[in-house]
N, C-alpha and C positions, 0 to 999 in steps of 0.2 A: 793722242799721245804727243808730249812735246819733249824735244831732245835738243833744240836748237835756240832756246830762249836764254837772254843774258841780261845782267844789268848793265846798261851802257852808260855814256858820260851823263845824260840827263837824269839819272837816277842812282847815282853812286855815292860811296863814302869811304871811310878810311879803316882804321884797325878794328879787329874783331875778336874778342876774347874767347879762347877754346874752352875753359872751364865753366859751364853754367848749368848742369844737368839739374841739380836740385830747384834752382830758381825756374827753370824752363818746365820742370814737372809741375810746380805750383801753378804756374801761370796757365799751363794747359789744363789742369783741374778746374781752375776758376772760368777758363774761356768755354771749354766743352760741357754741353748740358749732360751728355752720357757719363762723363767722367766725374762731374760733380753730384750727380744725383744717385747712380748706381752705386751701392755699397762697394767698397774696395776689398779684394781677397789677396793674400801675398801671392807674387808669381815670381818663381826662380828658374823656370825652364820654359819651353816652348808650348807645353801643354800641361794643363792641371785637371786631375779628375775630381769630378764633385758628385758624390752619391747624392741622390734624390729620393725621397719617399715616394714609393711607387703602390703601395697597398695600405690601406688602413685596417686597424684591427676590429673585430667584431666580438661582441659579447653576447651571451645566451642565458636564458632561464634554464635551470635545472629540472625544474617540474616536481621535485619532491626533495626530503632529506637526504635521499640516497641516490639521487638522479646523477647521470653520468655527465661530468662536464665536458663541454665540447672544446675543441681546438680552433685557434685562429692563426694568423700569420701577419708580420710586419715584412715588408719587401721594399728593396731599395733598387733604383736603377742607375747607371752611370751617365752623367753627361760630362762633356769635356769643354774647358775653356781653352781656345787656341789663340796664341798670340801671333799676331802679324805684324808687319812691318810697314810703315808709313815714312816715305823719305822725300827728299828733295835736293837739287843741287843748284847753287846760284853762281853762275860764273860772271867774274868782274875784271875788266882790264885794268892793269895796276896803274897805268898812266891816268886813267879816269879817277881811280880812287886817291892818287896822290894830288892831282890837280885840285880836286875839291877838297880835300883836308886842308891843302895849302892856302886855298882862297877863302874858304868860308869856316873852317874847323868843324864842319859837320861829320859826326861819327856814324858811319854806315851802320854799324851795330845797332845803335839806337833806333834806326829806322827799320832795320830788317827783323830784329827780334819780335816785336809785336806782330809783324805780317806773318812771319813764319808760324809763330804760335796760333794765330787766327787760322792760318791755312791747314794746318794738322788737325786743329779741333773741328774746322767745318768738315774734312775729310772723313773724320772719325764718325761724327754725329750723322753725317749724310748716309753713311754706310749702315750703321746700326739701326736707325730710325727709318729710312726709306730703301735701303739696299743699294745705293748708288756705289758702282764698281767695289762691292763688298766681296772680300775673301771667300772662297767656296767652303772654307772651314768654319766660317762662323755661322750661327744660327740664322734662321730666316728673319728678315728685319722686322721689326716691331709692327711697322703698319700693315704689313702683308700678312703677318701671323695672326694679328688681332682680327683682321677682316675674314681670314680663312676660317677661324673659330667663331664667326658670326657675331662678333662683339663690334658692330658699327651701328650708326643711326644717321640718317639724312637730315641737314640743317634745313629748316623751312617746314617741316613736317607739322609742327604744332601751330596754331593760330594764336593771336596776342589773347583771345579769351581763354586759351588752355595752356597759357605759359611761354608761348613762342619759344625764343632761343633758350631761355632757362629751362622749358621742359625738354627740348631736343638734347641739351647737355645731360640733363637727369636721365634720360634714356640711355645714353651712352654709359653712364656711371652704373646704371642698374644691370647692363649686360655683364659688367665686371663683377658687380655684387652677386650676381645670380651665379658666377662661377666659384664663389667663395672668397674672393679677394676684396680689399677696401682700398681703392684708390685714393693716393695722398699727393699725386703730383701731376702735372699737365704742361704739355708743350704744345705752342700753337703757332700758326703762320701769323705774320704781323698783320695780314689783310682781315683777321678775324678780331684784332684787337679792337677796332672802332665798333664792331657789331657788339662785342660784349659790354663795350661803355655805353652805347646807345640803347641797348634793348629795353623795350618799353612794354607794359601790358595795355589793354585796350583803353584804360583811363589815363594813359600817358605817365604812369609812374614807373620808376625804375626797379627792376628785380634785386632785391637785396642778395639773393643766393649767387648771382654772377656779377663779375665785373672785370676789368682789364688786368687785375692783379690777382684774383681768385676765383675759384668755381666751387662752390659747396665747401669751402674752408680749405680747399687745396690750392697751393700757389700756382700761378701760371707765368711760364718763360716763353719767350719768342726767339728760339734758335735758328739757326740754317737759315738766315735770310737769304732770299732768292732761290732757295733749293726746294722749297714746297712745291710740289707739281699744282698747275693750275688746270681748270676745266671743270666739267660736270663729274661728279662722284669722285673728287679727290679728297685726299685728307687735309682738315683745317685744324683739328685738333686731336691730340693722343693724350689720353688719361691712363695712368697705370699706378700700381702698386710698386712703390720703388724697391723695397725689401725683396720682391720675387727676381731681381736683377742683379748681376754683379758685374764688376768691371775689373779687369787685371792689366796693371802697367808695370813693366819692366823697369827697375830703376838704374837702367843702364844707357840712358839717352846719350848718345855721342854726337860730337861735331867735329869735323875734321877740315882744316883748311887745306885744300890741294893747290899745289902750283907746278906739278910735274905730270899730271894725268892727261890722258885723252880722253874725251867725253864724245860717244858715239850714240847713234839711235839704234832703234831695235831691228834695223837691218845690217848693223855694222858700219854704216857709214859715219866717217867721222865729223863731227860738229865743231868741236874746240879742241885744238892742240895747245894746252895750257902754256908750256914751255916755250914753244915755238912763237905763240902769240902774245908772250907776256902778260898772261892772264893769271888769276887765282880764283877759286872756286870754294864756296861755303857748301859742304855737305852736311846735311842734318838727317839723322835716322832715329825713330822712335818706334817703340815696339808696344802693343797693347791689344787686348781682346775683350769680349764680352759674351755673357751667357744668360740665359733666364732658367730659373729652377723649375716654375710653373709646377709647383708640388701638388699631388693629388688632395682633393678636398671632399668632405662630406655631401657639400652641394652639387658638385659635378665631378664624377670619377672618371670621365671619357676625357683622354688626353686630346682628342680631335677637336673637341668644341669647348675646351677650357683654356683660357689665356688670361694673364693678368694685366691686360691693357684693353683699351677700346678706342675706338676712332670716330670722331665726327665728321661727315662727309659732306661736301659742297652739294647743293642742289643740282 
């Protein structure tokens, strides 16, 4: 946890506009794979209840013209989309900002905005996909939940004669299809990009089913650079049916420029006294959440082994 970092002379700038919520939300959606891919739901409070189909109806033969008709039931269960806060504070000495503005005309906001957007998007994606520092109120991250449901396959299992990487990816997709879902999107580690591009059969021919931009007609993107875990049996690709997931974003992102505040660490030790040290600080606060419906299907009515995503693991 960091409480004593600041933008000093070598990386500073000038004025920062305070009104930018709409623009920032659009940029965040474009930057974050989760926010861009998962369907959006309206969010106006900290928790949204989502009824999800939990039992499917069954029909019966009556056996005769006067046979008794049996009953069936439809059942819903509640899931909750919980909104959590992602925030940061960037302290800046006023003299540094003034000097840099006067000497170069560089606008600090032009530099800070894309960096902050990227930082928030990376934090959101890493929590949702891998569970990195994920709030306890959020669902189990996509990778862990898919593996727990048995939806995973190891890269390198199939030989070139039997499809190699194309076959391995197909097996991942098959685990999702067997649960009753149709994967239409994939996210992968950048280390897999070259392997998808260079995959060949035993005759040296490329597999048309897979490539760096698509796998079996589903687009592939490469988010969370540097955050995909490395090593044996680690996730390299996640395929999913996007409509089974939802993302909620509060439309009240706020930015505040502080100049009289005291910034302390989690032990209460003061790190910056803005007024006394002639500093200002940019505070950004963003609130969002995600959830998966993972509704019951005829293919797999078992919640424990049904999931709308699958994972390709490293050998």
